[in-house]
N, C-alpha and C positions, 0 to 999 in steps of 0.2 A: 540956337541950332544944335548945340551939343546936348542940351537937355532933352530936346525932342528925340534925338537918336537914342538916348538912354532909355526913354519911355518905350520907344518902338521895340528896342531889344528885349526889355522885360516882358512886354506883352507877347512877343514871339516865343520866348522861353516857356511862359505859362501855357500857351496854346500847344506847344510841342509835348509838354509833360502830360497834359490832358489826353492828347492823341495816343501817346504810348500806353497810358493806363487803360484806355478803352480797348485797345487791340489785345492786350495781354490778359484782360479780365481780372486784374489785381496784381498782387505781389507775386514774384516768381517763386514756385513751391520749392522747398528744400527736398533732398532725397528722402528724408523720413516721411514728409507729407505725401510724396508720390507713392510710397509703398502702401500707405493707408488707403489712398484713393483707388488702387487696383485691387484691394481686398486681400492682402497677404494674411493667411490664416494664423491664428495663435496656436503655438505648439501645445499638444495635449498634455505633455509633461509639465507644462507651466500652469495648468489649471489647478485651483485649490483642491487638495485631497486626492489628486489623481496620480501624482508622481510615484508614490510608494507602491500603489497597486500595479502600475504598469511595469515597474522595474523589479518586481518580486520574482525571483528565480524559482523554477520548479525544483522539487527535491531531486538531488543527484543520486544516481545509482539504484533507484527503485525499479521494480518491474512494472511496466506499463499496465495499469489495471484492465483497460479495455482489451488489449492484445492478449495478456496472459489469461484472462477469463475464458477465452476461446479454447485453450488447451489445458486448462487446470487439471482435468482428469488424468493427464499423462504423468502427473507428479505425485501420485499416491504410490504406495508400495505395490509392486506387481510380481506375479509368480517368477518372472525371469530374474528378479533381484535376489532370489534366494537359492542356496545350493541344493536344497531338497525340493521334491515335487509338491506343489500346492495348486489348488484350483479355486476359482471364484464360485461360490455356491449361488443357487438361484436367489435373486433378490439381494445379493451381497454387494452390489455396487449402485450408488445413487448420487445424484447431485444434491447438495445441501444449499438451497437458495436462502435468501433472507426470509422468505415466507416460511421455509422449513425451520429456521431458527426460532421464529416467533411461535410456531406450533409446538416446538419442543420445549422452549423455555417459558412459554406463556407470553401474552401480548405485551404486558408492561415491561417485564425483564428483558424480553427479546428485543423490543424496540430501543430500550436504553442501551443494550449491548451494541446494536447496529449503529446507533447515532454516536455513541461515545468512542467507538473504535474505528468508525468509517469502514465497516465490513462491506465487501463487494460481492463475494461469491465463495463457494466451498464445494468439496467433493469428499466422498467416503467410499472405502473399499474393504471388504472382508475376505480373508483367505483361509482355506481349510487344508490341512495336511492330507496328502493322498494315501500315504502308506503308514499303517499303524506301527510297523516295525522301525521306522526312522526315529533316530534320536534327535528330535527337533520339536519346537513348540507345536502344540496341536492346532493352534489357530493364531492368526494375526489380524489386527485391525489397523487401519491407517486413515488419516483424514488430513486435509489441507484447507486452509482458509486464506483468502486474499483480502487485503485492506488497501485503502487509498494511500496510506503512508506507513513508514516504518514505526512511527510513534503509535499508530493504531495497533500494529502487530505486537509491539512491546506491551501495550496496555492489556491486550487480549491474553498474553502469557503471564500477566501479573496476578497477584493475590485477589484482586477485585473480581476477576472474571474467569481465570483458568480453573478447570474442573478439579484438578488435583488438590487445590486448596479448599474446595467446597464439598468434598465427599462427606456424607453424613454417616454412612454405615461402615466405613473402613478408613483407616489412616495410612497414608503412604509412608514408607521408609525412604528417606532421601539418600541418594548415593552422592556424597560430596565430591566435587571435582570429577564426576564420573563421565562427563562428555564435553566436548569442545566443538560441537557442530554449529556452524552459522555464527550469528551475532550474539546469541544467548542460548543456552542449552540446559534442560532439566532432565535428570535421570533418577528414577525412583521405582520402587516395586511394592507389591502387595503379596502377602503370604496368608494362606488359609488352609484349613483341614476339612476335607469332605467328611461329614458325619456318617454318611452311608458306607464309605469304603475305608475311612480312616487314613486316606492318602493325602499327602501334602501337595498343594497346588501353588504355583507361582505365576505372577503376572509382572512383567517388566515393561515400563513405559519410558519412551524417549520423546521429549517435546523440544523443538527448537524453532527459533525464528531466523529467517534469512531475508534481509531487507524488509519488504512489506508483506511477507508471507509467513504463516505459522503452520508448522508440520507436527503431527502427532503420530507415533508408531507404537503399537502395543503387541507383545507376544505373550501368550499364556499357555499353560499346560501343566502336566505333572512335573514335580521338581526334578525328577530324573531326566526329563526331556528338555527342560527350559533353562537355558544358560544366558546370563546377562550379555556376554560377548556376542552371542548369536543375534540377539535383538538389536544391540547397538550397531552391528554391522549392517543389519537391514535398514536402519535409519540412515546410516552413512551412505548407502546406495541411493537413497532418495535425495540426500543432500548433494551428492556429486552430480546427479542428473539436473538438479536445479542450478547448480553453479555453472555447469556446461551450457545450459540453455540461456543464461543471462549474459 
């Protein structure tokens, strides 16, 4: 009788185990299994080759290229920046697009310049002195170029691309430690004698980069009218406007 009870108990236990397994559909899932069943997404940062790209921070302190391009013409030298009276002659102001660079430099050189520096946009302005009796440069020219990064502006001001290093018919005289505008500044001049009048002419150039922008300001005229400090102060007026805007 004891043996029969034992067999009956074993059969009952087996039947109970089968019943419980059928109701639960198998083993009880762990928390990790449950999360996979509901489709928890894998974080993008964990995907191979993605983490570095998604965590790369944009360059700090640069001027936003898209926003600054809309007002770039405001940051060339203007008549109000100068103590004497100047005017913009007809055709003396123009946008210098990347297409303009290609047309000016040639297709191959222009495209290399744009690609290597990350050039975005540019602007040019010419000014003429109104009064002949003023002791001031007879003319000014000013240009500004915008780049995607400060590295691009630095490259554009370097020996590989900046025009002062590439002059074929005249050699600049560099004024050492002559300016400290922006992140890097070049100050130089050219001197020539007009064969028709035997008068000496001077041209002073200031070029500086500020963040991802390159500015060039040039004043020229007779040596009696053209002083280095006058041109340097003109460039400083542009720099202060840039600094205030950023």
